[in-house]
N, CA, C and O atoms as a Tinker XYZ file with bonds, in Angstrom:
   500  protein
     1  N     76.056000  102.768000   57.619000    73     2
     2  CA    76.341000  103.332000   58.963000    64     1     3
     3  C     76.566000  102.236000   59.937000    63     2     4     5
     4  O     76.000000  101.162000   59.732000    81     3
     5  N     77.090000  102.340000   60.648000    73     3     6
     6  CA    77.505000  101.467000   61.777000    64     5     7
     7  C     76.445000  101.447000   63.127000    63     6     8     9
     8  O     75.981000  102.415000   63.729000    81     7
     9  N     76.235000   99.984000   63.376000    73     7    10
    10  CA    75.141000  100.192000   64.925000    64     9    11
    11  C     76.082000  100.219000   65.601000    63    10    12    13
    12  O     77.217000   99.850000   65.301000    81    11
    13  N     75.482000  100.931000   67.194000    73    11    14
    14  CA    76.304000  100.868000   68.483000    64    13    15
    15  C     76.671000   99.739000   68.958000    63    14    16    17
    16  O     76.291000   98.730000   68.364000    81    15
    17  N     77.383000   99.629000   69.977000    73    15    18
    18  CA    78.185000   98.307000   70.191000    64    17    19
    19  C     77.014000   97.966000   71.446000    63    18    20    21
    20  O     76.744000   98.564000   72.487000    81    19
    21  N     76.606000   97.032000   70.976000    73    19    22
    22  CA    75.363000   96.027000   72.003000    64    21    23
    23  C     75.869000   95.628000   73.039000    63    22    24    25
    24  O     76.505000   94.585000   72.886000    81    23
    25  N     75.848000   96.110000   74.250000    73    23    26
    26  CA    76.377000   95.660000   75.626000    64    25    27
    27  C     75.468000   94.824000   76.458000    63    26    28    29
    28  O     74.380000   95.380000   76.608000    81    27
    29  N     75.577000   93.514000   77.124000    73    27    30
    30  CA    74.934000   92.884000   77.516000    64    29    31
    31  C     74.269000   93.736000   78.683000    63    30    32    33
    32  O     74.789000   94.717000   79.214000    81    31
    33  N     72.775000   93.077000   79.051000    73    31    34
    34  CA    72.106000   93.984000   79.836000    64    33    35
    35  C     72.789000   94.246000   81.293000    63    34    36    37
    36  O     72.874000   95.409000   81.686000    81    35
    37  N     73.231000   93.273000   82.023000    73    35    38
    38  CA    73.809000   93.466000   83.177000    64    37    39
    39  C     74.844000   94.401000   83.203000    63    38    40    41
    40  O     74.929000   95.111000   84.205000    81    39
    41  N     76.120000   94.621000   81.764000    73    39    42
    42  CA    76.620000   95.903000   81.816000    64    41    43
    43  C     76.381000   97.336000   81.489000    63    42    44    45
    44  O     77.097000   98.337000   81.511000    81    43
    45  N     75.163000   97.109000   81.184000    73    43    46
    46  CA    74.523000   98.496000   80.624000    64    45    47
    47  C     73.830000   98.795000   81.958000    63    46    48    49
    48  O     73.214000   99.840000   81.748000    81    47
    49  N     73.650000   98.468000   83.030000    73    47    50
    50  CA    72.963000   99.117000   84.283000    64    49    51
    51  C     74.160000   99.337000   85.170000    63    50    52    53
    52  O     73.867000   99.929000   86.208000    81    51
    53  N     75.228000   99.070000   85.060000    73    51    54
    54  CA    76.707000   99.727000   85.878000    64    53    55
    55  C     76.608000  101.282000   85.479000    63    54    56    57
    56  O     76.046000  101.902000   84.576000    81    55
    57  N     77.118000  101.495000   86.169000    73    55    58
    58  CA    77.244000  102.995000   86.252000    64    57    59
    59  C     78.662000  103.352000   85.677000    63    58    60    61
    60  O     79.555000  102.545000   85.931000    81    59
    61  N     79.028000  104.638000   84.817000    73    59    62
    62  CA    80.142000  104.262000   83.684000    64    61    63
    63  C     81.404000  104.861000   84.655000    63    62    64    65
    64  O     82.372000  105.130000   83.944000    81    63
    65  N     81.593000  105.079000   85.785000    73    63    66
    66  CA    82.619000  105.155000   86.879000    64    65    67
    67  C     82.927000  103.619000   87.255000    63    66    68    69
    68  O     83.873000  103.374000   88.003000    81    67
    69  N     82.293000  102.802000   86.843000    73    67    70
    70  CA    82.709000  101.196000   88.348000    64    69    71
    71  C     83.591000  100.682000   87.027000    63    70    72    73
    72  O     83.585000  100.935000   85.822000    81    71
    73  N     84.301000   99.880000   87.863000    73    71    74
    74  CA    85.205000   99.286000   87.433000    64    73    75
    75  C     85.809000   98.082000   88.343000    63    74    76    77
    76  O     85.456000   98.095000   89.522000    81    75
    77  N     86.694000   97.030000   87.917000    73    75    78
    78  CA    87.030000   96.556000   88.848000    64    77    79
    79  C     88.147000   96.492000   89.592000    63    78    80    81
    80  O     88.385000   95.738000   90.535000    81    79
    81  N     89.149000   97.741000   88.875000    73    79    82
    82  CA    90.517000   98.192000   89.502000    64    81    83
    83  C     90.196000   99.468000   90.419000    63    82    84    85
    84  O     89.807000  100.527000   89.927000    81    83
    85  N     90.356000   99.312000   91.552000    73    83    86
    86  CA    89.904000  100.756000   92.273000    64    85    87
    87  C     91.488000  101.298000   92.627000    63    86    88    89
    88  O     92.316000  100.401000   92.784000    81    87
    89  N     91.889000  102.501000   92.743000    73    87    90
    90  CA    93.173000  102.972000   93.153000    64    89    91
    91  C     93.284000  102.679000   94.884000    63    90    92    93
    92  O     92.351000  102.703000   95.687000    81    91
    93  N     94.482000  102.449000   95.109000    73    91    94
    94  CA    94.884000  101.898000   96.309000    64    93    95
    95  C     95.311000  103.387000   96.865000    63    94    96    97
    96  O     96.040000  104.237000   96.354000    81    95
    97  N     94.497000  103.378000   98.248000    73    95    98
    98  CA    95.074000  104.190000   99.412000    64    97    99
    99  C     95.123000  103.770000  100.604000    63    98   100   101
   100  O     94.277000  102.955000  100.971000    81    99
   101  N     96.161000  104.242000  101.527000    73    99   102
   102  CA    96.427000  103.784000  103.045000    64   101   103
   103  C     94.959000  104.546000  103.743000    63   102   104   105
   104  O     94.372000  104.202000  104.769000    81   103
   105  N     94.730000  105.316000  103.103000    73   103   106
   106  CA    93.868000  106.283000  103.555000    64   105   107
   107  C     91.959000  105.825000  103.859000    63   106   108   109
   108  O     91.311000  105.263000  102.976000    81   107
   109  N     91.478000  106.119000  104.934000    73   107   110
   110  CA    90.245000  105.446000  105.161000    64   109   111
   111  C     89.657000  106.332000  104.189000    63   110   112   113
   112  O     90.365000  107.244000  103.762000    81   111
   113  N     88.631000  106.227000  103.826000    73   111   114
   114  CA    87.627000  106.625000  102.769000    64   113   115
   115  C     86.880000  107.956000  103.321000    63   114   116   117
   116  O     86.044000  108.510000  102.607000    81   115
   117  N     87.166000  108.400000  104.463000    73   115   118
   118  CA    86.746000  109.136000  105.506000    64   117   119
   119  C     87.666000  110.049000  105.121000    63   118   120   121
   120  O     87.027000  111.067000  105.390000    81   119
   121  N     88.727000  110.446000  104.676000    73   119   122
   122  CA    90.319000  111.165000  105.297000    64   121   123
   123  C     90.449000  111.046000  103.237000    63   122   124   125
   124  O     91.590000  111.368000  102.905000    81   123
   125  N     89.633000  110.710000  102.108000    73   123   126
   126  CA    90.034000  111.020000  101.364000    64   125   127
   127  C     90.588000  112.407000  100.468000    63   126   128   129
   128  O     91.284000  112.450000   99.453000    81   127
   129  N     90.021000  113.427000  101.228000    73   127   130
   130  CA    89.489000  114.880000  100.725000    64   129   131
   131  C     90.021000  115.446000  102.069000    63   130   132   133
   132  O     89.657000  116.593000  102.325000    81   131
   133  N     90.621000  114.982000  102.741000    73   131   134
   134  CA    91.673000  116.003000  104.257000    64   133   135
   135  C     93.099000  116.235000  104.202000    63   134   136   137
   136  O     94.021000  115.468000  104.477000    81   135
   137  N     93.114000  117.556000  103.754000    73   135   138
   138  CA    94.398000  118.011000  103.098000    64   137   139
   139  C     95.256000  117.279000  104.007000    63   138   140   141
   140  O     96.075000  116.494000  103.528000    81   139
   141  N     95.144000  117.483000  105.597000    73   139   142
   142  CA    95.833000  116.876000  106.269000    64   141   143
   143  C     96.574000  115.118000  106.461000    63   142   144   145
   144  O     97.665000  114.672000  106.816000    81   143
   145  N     95.366000  114.584000  106.033000    73   143   146
   146  CA    95.554000  113.230000  105.737000    64   145   147
   147  C     95.873000  112.727000  104.250000    63   146   148   149
   148  O     95.995000  111.540000  103.947000    81   147
   149  N     95.992000  113.817000  103.364000    73   147   150
   150  CA    96.749000  113.684000  101.590000    64   149   151
   151  C     98.066000  113.790000  102.327000    63   150   152   153
   152  O     98.751000  112.791000  102.111000    81   151
   153  N     98.723000  114.785000  103.231000    73   151   154
   154  CA   100.075000  115.175000  103.231000    64   153   155
   155  C    100.326000  114.537000  103.879000    63   154   156   157
   156  O    101.475000  114.949000  104.037000    81   155
   157  N    100.224000  113.425000  104.770000    73   155   158
   158  CA   100.923000  112.679000  105.856000    64   157   159
   159  C    100.854000  111.190000  104.681000    63   158   160   161
   160  O    101.607000  110.310000  105.097000    81   159
   161  N    100.261000  110.869000  103.622000    73   159   162
   162  CA    99.948000  109.716000  102.712000    64   161   163
   163  C    101.067000  110.258000  102.039000    63   162   164   165
   164  O    101.999000  109.463000  102.161000    81   163
   165  N    101.276000  110.895000  101.620000    73   163   166
   166  CA   102.008000  111.475000  100.520000    64   165   167
   167  C    103.646000  111.588000  100.511000    63   166   168   169
   168  O    104.461000  111.302000   99.633000    81   167
   169  N    103.822000  112.175000  101.971000    73   167   170
   170  CA   105.097000  111.949000  102.960000    64   169   171
   171  C    105.235000  110.807000  102.943000    63   170   172   173
   172  O    106.324000  110.494000  102.463000    81   171
   173  N    104.244000  109.464000  103.446000    73   171   174
   174  CA   105.154000  108.264000  103.675000    64   173   175
   175  C    104.998000  107.576000  102.575000    63   174   176   177
   176  O    105.137000  106.365000  102.748000    81   175
   177  N    104.715000  107.968000  101.304000    73   175   178
   178  CA   105.340000  107.573000  100.048000    64   177   179
   179  C    106.642000  107.814000   99.360000    63   178   180   181
   180  O    107.405000  107.236000   98.587000    81   179
   181  N    106.527000  109.045000  100.065000    73   179   182
   182  CA   108.233000  109.683000   99.498000    64   181   183
   183  C    108.932000  109.048000   99.999000    63   182   184   185
   184  O    109.779000  108.372000   99.416000    81   183
   185  N    108.696000  109.117000  101.713000    73   183   186
   186  CA   109.833000  108.442000  102.356000    64   185   187
   187  C    109.979000  107.288000  101.916000    63   186   188   189
   188  O    111.098000  107.025000  101.475000    81   187
   189  N    109.149000  106.441000  101.887000    73   187   190
   190  CA   109.705000  105.344000  101.103000    64   189   191
   191  C    110.743000  104.700000  100.264000    63   190   192   193
   192  O    111.564000  103.783000  100.265000    81   191
   193  N    110.113000  105.989000   99.315000    73   191   194
   194  CA   110.958000  105.717000   97.875000    64   193   195
   195  C    112.476000  106.161000   98.051000    63   194   196   197
   196  O    113.308000  105.822000   97.210000    81   195
   197  N    112.903000  107.113000   99.433000    73   195   198
   198  CA   113.893000  107.720000   99.878000    64   197   199
   199  C    114.567000  106.585000  100.274000    63   198   200   201
   200  O    115.764000  106.388000  100.064000    81   199
   201  N    113.802000  105.826000  100.852000    73   199   202
   202  CA   114.351000  104.908000  102.025000    64   201   203
   203  C    115.281000  103.701000  100.950000    63   202   204   205
   204  O    116.445000  103.330000  101.096000    81   203
   205  N    114.149000  103.244000   99.734000    73   203   206
   206  CA   115.095000  102.211000   99.207000    64   205   207
   207  C    115.735000  102.428000   98.478000    63   206   208   209
   208  O    116.537000  101.591000   98.063000    81   207
   209  N    115.629000  104.044000   97.854000    73   207   210
   210  CA   116.868000  104.202000   96.906000    64   209   211
   211  C    118.011000  104.470000   97.849000    63   210   212   213
   212  O    119.013000  103.917000   97.394000    81   211
   213  N    118.295000  105.164000   99.104000    73   211   214
   214  CA   119.351000  105.350000   99.799000    64   213   215
   215  C    119.651000  103.257000  100.634000    63   214   216   217
   216  O    120.751000  103.044000  101.144000    81   215
   217  N    119.199000  102.754000  100.627000    73   215   218
   218  CA   119.238000  101.141000  101.247000    64   217   219
   219  C    120.320000  100.793000   99.798000    63   218   220   221
   220  O    121.540000  100.958000   99.812000    81   219
   221  N    119.691000  100.397000   98.875000    73   219   222
   222  CA   120.557000  100.058000   97.672000    64   221   223
   223  C    121.557000  100.784000   97.520000    63   222   224   225
   224  O    122.627000  100.194000   97.363000    81   223
   225  N    121.557000  101.902000   97.514000    73   223   226
   226  CA   122.897000  102.888000   97.692000    64   225   227
   227  C    123.869000  102.426000   98.700000    63   226   228   229
   228  O    125.016000  102.161000   98.339000    81   227
   229  N    123.469000  102.293000  100.076000    73   227   230
   230  CA   124.254000  101.999000  100.910000    64   229   231
   231  C    124.566000  100.542000  100.995000    63   230   232   233
   232  O    125.511000  100.309000  101.750000    81   231
   233  N    124.016000   99.472000  100.412000    73   231   234
   234  CA   123.993000   98.320000  100.194000    64   233   235
   235  C    125.242000   98.231000   99.340000    63   234   236   237
   236  O    126.083000   97.333000   99.289000    81   235
   237  N    125.163000   99.351000   98.698000    73   235   238
   238  CA   126.491000   98.744000   97.200000    64   237   239
   239  C    127.553000   99.481000   97.479000    63   238   240   241
   240  O    128.650000   98.983000   97.229000    81   239
   241  N    127.498000  100.658000   97.984000    73   239   242
   242  CA   128.767000  101.271000   98.378000    64   241   243
   243  C    129.582000  100.157000   99.914000    63   242   244   245
   244  O    130.783000   99.945000  100.084000    81   243
   245  N    128.550000   99.717000  100.675000    73   243   246
   246  CA   129.554000   98.600000  101.993000    64   245   247
   247  C    129.716000   97.717000  101.237000    63   246   248   249
   248  O    130.829000   97.290000  101.545000    81   247
   249  N    129.188000   96.879000  100.075000    73   247   250
   250  CA   129.657000   95.676000   99.630000    64   249   251
   251  C    130.964000   95.892000   99.119000    63   250   252   253
   252  O    131.849000   95.149000   99.545000    81   251
   253  N    131.320000   96.963000   98.100000    73   251   254
   254  CA   132.372000   97.511000   97.867000    64   253   255
   255  C    133.529000   97.654000   98.375000    63   254   256   257
   256  O    134.618000   97.575000   97.808000    81   255
   257  N    133.170000   97.979000  100.039000    73   255   258
   258  CA   133.993000   98.690000  101.035000    64   257   259
   259  C    134.417000   97.381000  101.651000    63   258   260   261
   260  O    135.558000   97.368000  102.112000    81   259
   261  N    133.591000   96.104000  101.754000    73   259   262
   262  CA   134.003000   95.158000  102.471000    64   261   263
   263  C    135.255000   94.600000  101.588000    63   262   264   265
   264  O    136.449000   94.529000  101.880000    81   263
   265  N    134.461000   94.178000  100.247000    73   263   266
   266  CA   135.109000   93.517000   99.297000    64   265   267
   267  C    136.784000   93.889000   99.022000    63   266   268   269
   268  O    137.588000   93.134000   98.476000    81   267
   269  N    137.064000   95.243000   99.549000    73   267   270
   270  CA   138.255000   95.742000   99.684000    64   269   271
   271  C    139.381000   94.929000  100.636000    63   270   272   273
   272  O    140.578000   94.916000  100.349000    81   271
   273  N    138.787000   94.221000  101.868000    73   271   274
   274  CA   139.249000   93.371000  102.956000    64   273   275
   275  C    139.057000   91.921000  102.641000    63   274   276   277
   276  O    139.518000   90.988000  103.297000    81   275
   277  N    138.258000   91.832000  101.464000    73   275   278
   278  CA   137.972000   89.997000  101.027000    64   277   279
   279  C    139.225000   89.578000  100.795000    63   278   280   281
   280  O    140.153000   90.318000  100.469000    81   279
   281  N    139.295000   88.279000  100.971000    73   279   282
   282  CA   140.463000   87.147000  100.099000    64   281   283
   283  C    139.956000   87.006000   98.603000    63   282   284   285
   284  O    138.827000   86.776000   98.170000    81   283
   285  N    140.735000   87.144000   98.186000    73   283   286
   286  CA   140.649000   86.601000   96.302000    64   285   287
   287  C    139.511000   86.001000   96.090000    63   286   288   289
   288  O    139.417000   85.190000   97.011000    81   287
   289  N    138.573000   85.917000   95.410000    73   287   290
   290  CA   137.434000   84.955000   95.394000    64   289   291
   291  C    136.275000   85.184000   96.493000    63   290   292   293
   292  O    135.200000   84.722000   96.111000    81   291
   293  N    136.252000   85.558000   97.283000    73   291   294
   294  CA   135.548000   86.082000   98.528000    64   293   295
   295  C    134.705000   87.149000   98.577000    63   294   296   297
   296  O    133.972000   87.411000   99.531000    81   295
   297  N    134.832000   88.012000   97.174000    73   295   298
   298  CA   134.306000   89.180000   97.073000    64   297   299
   299  C    132.593000   89.052000   96.957000    63   298   300   301
   300  O    132.052000   88.072000   96.445000    81   299
   301  N    132.029000   89.928000   97.382000    73   299   302
   302  CA   130.601000   90.097000   97.143000    64   301   303
   303  C    130.050000   90.971000   95.838000    63   302   304   305
   304  O    130.597000   92.054000   95.628000    81   303
   305  N    129.408000   90.706000   95.309000    73   303   306
   306  CA   128.922000   91.438000   94.141000    64   305   307
   307  C    127.979000   92.557000   94.789000    63   306   308   309
   308  O    126.827000   92.327000   95.156000    81   307
   309  N    128.524000   93.621000   94.870000    73   307   310
   310  CA   127.329000   94.629000   94.913000    64   309   311
   311  C    126.253000   94.534000   94.236000    63   310   312   313
   312  O    126.168000   93.997000   93.132000    81   311
   313  N    124.894000   95.318000   95.174000    73   311   314
   314  CA   123.628000   95.496000   94.216000    64   313   315
   315  C    123.737000   96.319000   92.853000    63   314   316   317
   316  O    123.118000   96.211000   91.794000    81   315
   317  N    124.606000   97.057000   93.210000    73   315   318
   318  CA   124.787000   98.430000   91.724000    64   317   319
   319  C    125.973000   98.855000   91.801000    63   318   320   321
   320  O    126.595000   98.802000   92.862000    81   319
   321  N    126.616000   99.475000   90.402000    73   319   322
   322  CA   127.904000   99.151000   90.228000    64   321   323
   323  C    128.012000  100.700000   90.796000    63   322   324   325
   324  O    127.004000  101.316000   91.142000    81   323
   325  N    129.249000  101.224000   90.851000    73   323   326
   326  CA   129.374000  102.680000   90.885000    64   325   327
   327  C    128.745000  103.837000   90.699000    63   326   328   329
   328  O    128.572000  104.733000   91.525000    81   327
   329  N    128.270000  103.768000   89.136000    73   327   330
   330  CA   127.458000  104.510000   88.318000    64   329   331
   331  C    126.537000  104.560000   88.504000    63   330   332   333
   332  O    125.897000  105.566000   88.197000    81   331
   333  N    125.969000  103.492000   89.112000    73   331   334
   334  CA   124.372000  103.260000   89.128000    64   333   335
   335  C    123.999000  104.096000   90.641000    63   334   336   337
   336  O    123.057000  104.825000   90.955000    81   335
   337  N    125.180000  103.624000   91.369000    73   335   338
   338  CA   125.065000  103.852000   92.994000    64   337   339
   339  C    124.707000  105.519000   92.827000    63   338   340   341
   340  O    123.683000  106.084000   93.211000    81   339
   341  N    125.894000  106.123000   92.124000    73   339   342
   342  CA   125.448000  107.493000   92.054000    64   341   343
   343  C    124.088000  108.282000   91.457000    63   342   344   345
   344  O    123.577000  109.308000   91.905000    81   343
   345  N    123.650000  107.445000   90.259000    73   343   346
   346  CA   122.501000  107.533000   89.814000    64   345   347
   347  C    121.623000  107.382000   91.050000    63   346   348   349
   348  O    120.983000  108.413000   91.263000    81   347
   349  N    121.492000  106.807000   91.568000    73   347   350
   350  CA   120.221000  106.707000   92.670000    64   349   351
   351  C    119.594000  107.121000   93.701000    63   350   352   353
   352  O    118.597000  106.897000   94.388000    81   351
   353  N    120.841000  108.066000   93.565000    73   351   354
   354  CA   120.916000  109.376000   94.881000    64   353   355
   355  C    120.203000  110.261000   93.855000    63   354   356   357
   356  O    119.378000  110.987000   94.408000    81   355
   357  N    120.248000  110.368000   92.976000    73   355   358
   358  CA   119.497000  111.598000   92.436000    64   357   359
   359  C    118.088000  111.579000   92.812000    63   358   360   361
   360  O    117.518000  112.420000   93.507000    81   359
   361  N    117.529000  110.419000   92.225000    73   359   362
   362  CA   115.847000  110.770000   92.846000    64   361   363
   363  C    115.594000  110.339000   94.240000    63   362   364   365
   364  O    114.415000  110.272000   94.588000    81   363
   365  N    116.561000  110.022000   95.127000    73   363   366
   366  CA   116.420000  110.106000   96.607000    64   365   367
   367  C    116.360000  111.578000   96.943000    63   366   368   369
   368  O    115.424000  112.032000   97.601000    81   367
   369  N    117.482000  112.425000   96.437000    73   367   370
   370  CA   117.534000  113.399000   96.485000    64   369   371
   371  C    116.267000  114.518000   96.082000    63   370   372   373
   372  O    115.926000  115.520000   96.711000    81   371
   373  N    115.688000  113.942000   94.752000    73   371   374
   374  CA   114.770000  114.824000   94.031000    64   373   375
   375  C    113.266000  114.811000   95.201000    63   374   376   377
   376  O    112.461000  115.639000   95.626000    81   375
   377  N    113.559000  113.185000   95.365000    73   375   378
   378  CA   112.236000  112.857000   96.038000    64   377   379
   379  C    112.399000  113.740000   97.355000    63   378   380   381
   380  O    111.551000  114.628000   97.440000    81   379
   381  N    113.200000  113.683000   98.265000    73   379   382
   382  CA   113.472000  114.756000   99.228000    64   381   383
   383  C    113.048000  115.862000   99.242000    63   382   384   385
   384  O    112.469000  116.348000  100.214000    81   383
   385  N    113.320000  116.601000   97.886000    73   383   386
   386  CA   112.728000  117.700000   97.310000    64   385   387
   387  C    111.829000  118.342000   97.416000    63   386   388   389
   388  O    111.469000  119.459000   97.787000    81   387
   389  N    111.144000  116.547000   96.624000    73   387   390
   390  CA   109.695000  117.043000   96.283000    64   389   391
   391  C    109.173000  117.297000   97.992000    63   390   392   393
   392  O    109.101000  118.460000   98.388000    81   391
   393  N    108.883000  116.335000   98.790000    73   391   394
   394  CA   108.883000  116.354000  100.193000    64   393   395
   395  C    108.663000  117.606000  100.570000    63   394   396   397
   396  O    107.560000  118.083000  100.836000    81   395
   397  N    109.862000  118.243000  100.603000    73   395   398
   398  CA   110.142000  119.489000  101.027000    64   397   399
   399  C    109.489000  120.634000  100.654000    63   398   400   401
   400  O    109.626000  121.664000  101.314000    81   399
   401  N    108.821000  120.586000   99.711000    73   399   402
   402  CA   108.240000  121.683000   98.391000    64   401   403
   403  C    106.447000  121.018000   99.245000    63   402   404   405
   404  O    105.768000  121.828000   99.876000    81   403
   405  N    106.160000  120.108000   99.148000    73   403   406
   406  CA   105.066000  119.545000   99.718000    64   405   407
   407  C    104.487000  120.059000  100.577000    63   406   408   409
   408  O    103.386000  120.611000  100.560000    81   407
   409  N    105.755000  119.788000  102.013000    73   407   410
   410  CA   105.395000  119.945000  103.257000    64   409   411
   411  C    104.882000  121.851000  102.947000    63   410   412   413
   412  O    103.888000  122.360000  103.466000    81   411
   413  N    105.806000  122.552000  102.053000    73   411   414
   414  CA   105.964000  123.975000  102.892000    64   413   415
   415  C    104.418000  124.688000  101.968000    63   414   416   417
   416  O    103.693000  125.636000  102.272000    81   415
   417  N    104.384000  123.874000  100.952000    73   415   418
   418  CA   102.682000  124.376000  100.351000    64   417   419
   419  C    102.120000  123.966000  101.778000    63   418   420   421
   420  O    101.914000  124.863000  102.596000    81   419
   421  N    101.867000  122.652000  102.105000    73   419   422
   422  CA   101.033000  122.493000  103.444000    64   421   423
   423  C    101.029000  123.475000  104.309000    63   422   424   425
   424  O    100.050000  124.082000  104.743000    81   423
   425  N    102.028000  123.609000  104.531000    73   423   426
   426  CA   102.145000  124.711000  106.072000    64   425   427
   427  C    101.576000  126.256000  105.497000    63   426   428   429
   428  O    101.143000  127.137000  106.240000    81   427
   429  N    101.661000  126.331000  104.350000    73   427   430
   430  CA   101.356000  127.364000  103.816000    64   429   431
   431  C     99.316000  127.621000  103.903000    63   430   432   433
   432  O     98.569000  128.493000  104.348000    81   431
   433  N     99.162000  126.411000  103.256000    73   431   434
   434  CA    97.711000  126.309000  102.944000    64   433   435
   435  C     96.953000  126.729000  104.787000    63   434   436   437
   436  O     95.993000  127.426000  105.115000    81   435
   437  N     98.300000  125.619000  105.894000    73   435   438
   438  CA    97.615000  125.247000  106.960000    64   437   439
   439  C     97.502000  126.927000  107.874000    63   438   440   441
   440  O     96.668000  127.402000  108.645000    81   439
   441  N     98.909000  127.469000  107.244000    73   439   442
   442  CA    98.490000  129.152000  108.101000    64   441   443
   443  C     97.571000  130.647000  107.596000    63   442   444   445
   444  O     97.305000  131.748000  108.077000    81   443
   445  N     97.272000  129.770000  106.156000    73   443   446
   446  CA    96.417000  130.609000  105.743000    64   445   447
   447  C     94.713000  130.120000  105.978000    63   446   448   449
   448  O     93.950000  131.080000  106.080000    81   447
   449  N     94.066000  128.734000  106.070000    73   447   450
   450  CA    92.965000  128.707000  106.055000    64   449   451
   451  C     92.824000  128.297000  107.561000    63   450   452   453
   452  O     91.826000  128.725000  108.140000    81   451
   453  N     93.640000  127.577000  108.210000    73   451   454
   454  CA    93.311000  126.608000  109.639000    64   453   455
   455  C     93.543000  128.121000  110.577000    63   454   456   457
   456  O     92.760000  128.417000  111.480000    81   455
   457  N     94.502000  128.826000  110.275000    73   455   458
   458  CA    94.867000  130.088000  110.912000    64   457   459
   459  C     93.551000  131.081000  110.574000    63   458   460   461
   460  O     93.317000  131.832000  111.521000    81   459
   461  N     93.051000  131.172000  109.946000    73   459   462
   462  CA    92.159000  132.131000  109.629000    64   461   463
   463  C     90.834000  131.145000  110.061000    63   462   464   465
   464  O     89.825000  131.849000  110.033000    81   463
   465  N     90.607000  130.158000  110.337000    73   463   466
   466  CA    89.400000  129.513000  110.965000    64   465   467
   467  C     89.274000  129.939000  112.751000    63   466   468   469
   468  O     88.466000  130.564000  113.438000    81   467
   469  N     90.543000  129.212000  112.990000    73   467   470
   470  CA    91.049000  129.887000  114.300000    64   469   471
   471  C     90.692000  131.376000  114.894000    63   470   472   473
   472  O     90.052000  131.671000  115.903000    81   471
   473  N     91.289000  132.157000  113.978000    73   471   474
   474  CA    90.996000  133.407000  114.642000    64   473   475
   475  C     89.396000  133.535000  114.582000    63   474   476   477
   476  O     88.803000  133.786000  115.631000    81   475
   477  N     88.710000  133.378000  113.437000    73   475   478
   478  CA    87.389000  133.990000  112.950000    64   477   479
   479  C     86.516000  133.016000  114.753000    63   478   480   481
   480  O     85.612000  133.483000  115.446000    81   479
   481  N     87.026000  132.085000  114.894000    73   479   482
   482  CA    86.559000  131.195000  116.014000    64   481   483
   483  C     86.797000  132.039000  117.422000    63   482   484   485
   484  O     86.197000  132.022000  118.497000    81   483
   485  N     87.905000  132.764000  116.950000    73   483   486
   486  CA    88.101000  133.423000  119.011000    64   485   487
   487  C     89.479000  132.800000  119.403000    63   486   488   489
   488  O     89.937000  133.092000  120.507000    81   487
   489  N     90.203000  131.927000  118.540000    73   487   490
   490  CA    91.437000  131.386000  118.808000    64   489   491
   491  C     92.553000  132.171000  118.161000    63   490   492   493
   492  O     92.502000  132.901000  117.171000    81   491
   493  N     93.615000  131.846000  118.972000    73   491   494
   494  CA    94.872000  132.233000  118.138000    64   493   495
   495  C     95.458000  132.229000  117.111000    63   494   496   497
   496  O     95.949000  131.156000  116.762000    81   495
   497  N     95.605000  133.267000  116.354000    73   495   498
   498  CA    95.847000  133.101000  114.683000    64   497   499
   499  C     97.570000  132.679000  114.633000    63   498   500
   500  O     98.125000  132.475000  113.553000    81   499
């Protein structure tokens, strides 16, 4: 029969959820469970990802276009080849779709919950 793992007394006093790594969030801790704040944080993350994809594709397309007018040996190497430029547009489109879907769900939630609260408080629904 094996004996339980012995932990130093200092570690034994730490709660099981304690860890050196803490998830990152741009939101203040008081906003972690606010649906509106959560939506804005997700929208920012998605928009930044789309921006990176589009910048990489645009840079590559621009480099290829400029190379058409460049003298031999003066061409710039595009960041992505033609195939990868096309491929990076797919995650950008998927991320934009994700943002639209998330926004639609958030609007539905607002219409269902906030409009109901406003109506019950005498505000316009």
